[in-house]
C-alpha positions in Angstrom: 0.0 0.0 0.0 1.3 3.5 -0.9 0.5 6.6 1.1 -1.6 8.0 -1.8 -3.9 5.0 -1.4 -4.1 5.3 2.4 -7.8 5.8 3.4 -6.9 8.4 6.0 -5.2 10.7 3.5 -8.2 13.2 3.4 -7.9 13.6 7.2 -4.1 14.1 7.1 -4.6 16.9 4.5 -6.6 18.8 7.1 -3.8 18.7 9.7 -2.0 21.8 8.3 -5.2 23.8 8.9 -5.5 22.3 12.3 -2.0 23.2 13.3 -2.6 26.8 12.1 -5.8 26.9 14.1 -3.9 25.7 17.2 -1.3 28.3 16.6 -4.0 30.9 16.3 -5.2 29.9 19.8 -1.8 30.8 21.2 -0.6 27.2 21.4 2.8 26.0 20.5 1.4 23.8 17.7 4.6 23.2 15.8 6.2 21.6 18.8 3.1 19.7 19.9 2.5 16.0 19.4 0.1 16.8 16.5 3.0 18.2 14.5 4.8 14.8 14.6 2.0 12.3 13.6 2.4 12.7 9.9 6.1 12.0 10.2 5.2 8.7 12.0 2.8 7.8 9.3 5.4 8.6 6.6 7.9 6.3 8.3 5.7 3.3 7.8 5.3 4.0 4.1 9.1 4.3 3.7 9.7 1.1 5.6 11.7 -1.6 3.7 9.9 -4.6 5.2 6.5 -3.9 6.8 6.3 -7.4 8.1 9.5 -7.0 10.2 9.5 -6.2 13.9 10.4 -2.6 13.0 7.7 -2.6 10.3 5.1 -3.8 12.8 6.1 -1.1 15.3 5.8 1.5 12.6 2.4 0.1 11.5 1.1 0.4 15.1 2.3 4.0 15.2 0.6 4.7 11.9 -2.7 3.4 13.3 -2.4 5.4 16.5 -1.3 8.5 14.7 -4.3 8.4 12.4 -6.7 8.1 15.4 -5.0 11.1 17.1 -5.3 13.1 13.9 -8.9 12.1 13.4 -9.9 13.2 16.9 -8.3 16.7 16.7 -9.7 17.2 13.2 -13.2 16.4 14.5 -12.7 18.9 17.3 -11.5 21.5 14.9 -14.5 20.9 12.6 -16.9 21.2 15.6 -15.3 24.2 17.4 -13.2 26.1 14.8 -15.0 29.3 15.7 -15.1 28.8 19.5 -13.2 31.6 21.3 -14.0 31.2 25.0 -11.0 31.0 27.4 -12.4 27.8 28.9 -12.2 26.1 25.5 -8.7 27.4 24.8 -7.5 26.2 28.2 -8.9 22.7 27.6 -7.5 22.6 24.1 -4.0 23.5 25.4 -4.2 20.5 27.8 -5.3 18.2 24.9 -2.2 19.3 22.9 0.1 18.3 25.7 1.1 14.7 26.5 2.9 11.8 25.1 2.7 11.0 21.4 1.8 7.3 21.7 0.9 6.4 25.3 -0.7 3.1 26.3 -4.1 3.3 28.2 -2.4 3.3 31.6 -0.1 6.2 30.9 -2.2 8.4 28.6 -2.7 10.9 31.3 -4.8 14.1 31.4 -4.4 15.1 27.8 -6.5 12.2 26.6 -9.0 12.8 29.5 -9.5 16.4 28.2 -9.7 15.0 24.6 -12.6 12.7 25.6 -14.4 15.7 27.2 -14.0 17.7 24.1 -15.2 14.9 21.9 -18.3 14.5 24.0 -18.9 18.3 23.9 -18.6 18.1 20.1 -21.2 15.4 19.9 -23.6 17.5 22.0 -22.9 20.6 20.1 -23.6 18.8 16.8 -26.8 17.5 18.3 -28.0 21.1 18.6 -26.8 22.2 22.0 -24.8 25.3 23.1 -21.7 24.4 25.0 -20.5 26.5 27.9 -16.8 25.8 28.5 -16.4 28.3 31.3 -17.8 25.9 34.0 -16.2 23.4 36.2 -18.4 20.6 34.9 -16.8 18.6 32.1 -19.6 19.3 29.6 -22.3 21.9 30.1 -24.8 21.7 27.2 -28.0 23.7 26.9 -30.8 24.1 24.4 -34.3 25.7 24.8 -35.6 22.8 26.8 -32.7 21.1 28.7 -29.6 22.1 30.7 -27.3 19.0 30.7 -24.4 18.4 33.0 -22.1 15.7 31.8 -19.1 14.2 33.7 -16.7 12.3 31.5 -14.3 9.6 32.6 -11.8 7.6 30.5 -11.1 4.1 31.9 -7.6 2.7 31.8 -8.8 -0.7 33.0 -12.0 -2.5 33.8 -11.1 -2.7 37.5 -11.5 1.1 37.7 -15.0 1.0 36.3 -16.8 1.4 39.6 -14.4 4.0 41.0 -14.8 6.2 38.0 -18.6 5.8 37.8 -18.8 6.8 41.5 -16.5 9.8 41.0 -18.6 11.1 38.0 -21.9 10.6 39.9 -20.7 12.4 43.0 -19.4 15.3 40.8 -22.7 15.7 39.1 -24.5 15.6 42.4 -22.4 18.3 43.9 -22.5 20.6 40.8 -26.3 20.2 40.3 -27.0 21.0 44.0 -26.1 24.7 43.5 -28.4 25.2 40.6 -31.7 27.1 40.9 -33.4 25.2 38.1 -33.5 21.6 36.9 -30.2 20.0 35.7 -30.2 16.8 33.7 -27.1 14.8 34.6 -25.4 12.2 32.5 -22.3 10.1 33.1 -20.1 9.4 30.1 -17.6 6.6 30.4 -15.0 5.7 27.7 -14.6 2.0 28.2 -12.6 1.4 25.0 -9.5 0.0 26.9 -11.8 -2.6 28.6 -13.2 -4.2 25.4 -12.0 -7.7 24.5 -11.9 -9.7 21.3 -11.8 -6.9 18.7 -9.6 -7.9 15.8 -7.2 -5.1 14.8 -7.3 -6.1 11.1 -8.4 -8.4 8.4 -12.1 -8.0 8.7 -14.0 -8.1 5.4 -15.7 -4.7 5.6 -16.8 -1.7 7.7 -20.0 -3.5 8.7 -18.0 -6.4 10.2 -15.8 -3.9 12.0 -18.9 -2.2 13.5 -20.4 -5.5 14.4 -17.2 -6.4 16.3 -17.4 -3.3 18.4 -21.1 -3.9 19.1 -20.5 -7.4 20.3 -17.5 -6.4 22.5 -19.4 -3.5 24.2 -22.4 -5.7 24.7 -20.1 -8.3 26.4 -18.7 -5.6 28.7 -22.2 -4.5 29.7 -23.2 -8.1 30.4 -20.0 -8.6 32.6 -20.7 -5.5 34.6 -24.5 -5.5 34.5 -25.1 -5.6 38.3 -22.6 -2.8 38.9 -24.0 -0.6 36.1 -27.6 -1.0 37.3 -26.7 -0.5 41.0 -24.6 2.7 40.3 -27.2 4.1 37.8 -29.8 3.7 40.6 -27.5 5.2 43.2 -27.2 8.4 41.3 -30.7 8.5 39.8 -31.7 11.7 41.6 -29.1 13.7 39.7 -28.3 11.6 36.6 -30.6 10.2 33.9 -28.1 7.3 33.3 -24.7 6.4 31.9 -23.4 6.4 28.4 -20.8 3.7 27.8 -18.7 4.5 24.8 -16.4 2.1 23.0 -14.1 2.8 20.0 -11.5 0.8 18.2 -9.4 1.3 15.0 -9.8 -1.7 12.7 -8.2 -2.4 9.3 -10.4 -4.1 6.7 -9.0 -6.4 4.1 -9.0 -3.8 1.4 -6.6 -1.7 3.4 -9.2 0.7 4.8 -8.6 2.0 8.4 -12.0 2.2 10.0 -12.8 3.8 13.4 -15.5 1.5 14.8 -17.6 3.0 17.6 -20.7 2.4 19.6 -22.6 4.0 22.6 -24.7 2.0 25.0 -27.0 4.0 27.3 -28.2 2.5 30.6 -30.9 4.3 32.6 -31.9 3.5 36.2 -34.9 1.3 36.5 -36.6 3.8 38.7 -36.5 6.5 36.1 -39.9 8.1 35.5 -41.6 8.0 32.2 -41.1 11.8 31.8 -37.4 11.6 32.6 -37.0 8.6 30.2 -38.6 10.7 27.5 -36.2 13.5 28.3 -33.3 11.1 28.1 -34.3 10.0 24.6 -34.7 13.6 23.5 -31.3 14.7 24.9 -29.5 11.8 23.3 -31.7 11.7 20.2 -28.9 12.9 17.9 -25.9 11.8 20.0 -25.0 8.5 18.3 -25.3 10.0 14.8 -23.8 13.4 15.6 -20.1 12.5 14.7 -21.1 11.2 11.3 -21.7 14.7 10.1 -18.0 15.5 10.8 -16.4 12.5 9.2 
């Protein structure tokens, strides 16, 4: 495969605009990790033997670099005209961090990245985002004020700890509000998903099916915890959004970002609140498609 045939090439072509945008926000874009990803991708295509140990390492870097580029391009497309200081502060933290960390060492840069990606999905669903608040995501339209707390899991054993932390934060932040707040917990469980092949699936539909099955298995393994914690925070939160993503190569050499969201509501949720939950998240699963 040559670079000109790489399915991610359209995304890479946007990176020069993204770097200029970051620079325009006062960030040191040319020395950030985003300035180095295209070099990592080029190194794979100039590799003598892609099947060697060195070739495999460069292939993994190519895959990871593309996902990092895709995420910052999506944020740029959603918030290119956003000027609030709260947004710039979060964006600067996203640009920091290691180039290719594993799930355990990714640190705060990927935590802030997850928050901005959730904010982008809410914004594209028709909400106005307020970045000048302590809450991870504050989204408002003419009907709802939504407080979202976002946690990125590094391992499955930290699931309950992160769920509790998010629930407590929503409870505390909603307590000071004079009108109704609709809380939601967003958990990125991508690092907890098992059995997803990295490559050699026949097509995008098979890749999407793989992420669906793996996320369903995660929910089944943790069903009692999810239901108990959703119920525990039911007075302040409408439920939890479990989000899984994985880069998968199909047999024709296409790199596909498979993703799925599962929403679990507390069993005690009233019919009115259940309808509100459906309205709030009505465009959430489809919202990123308008960016890609």
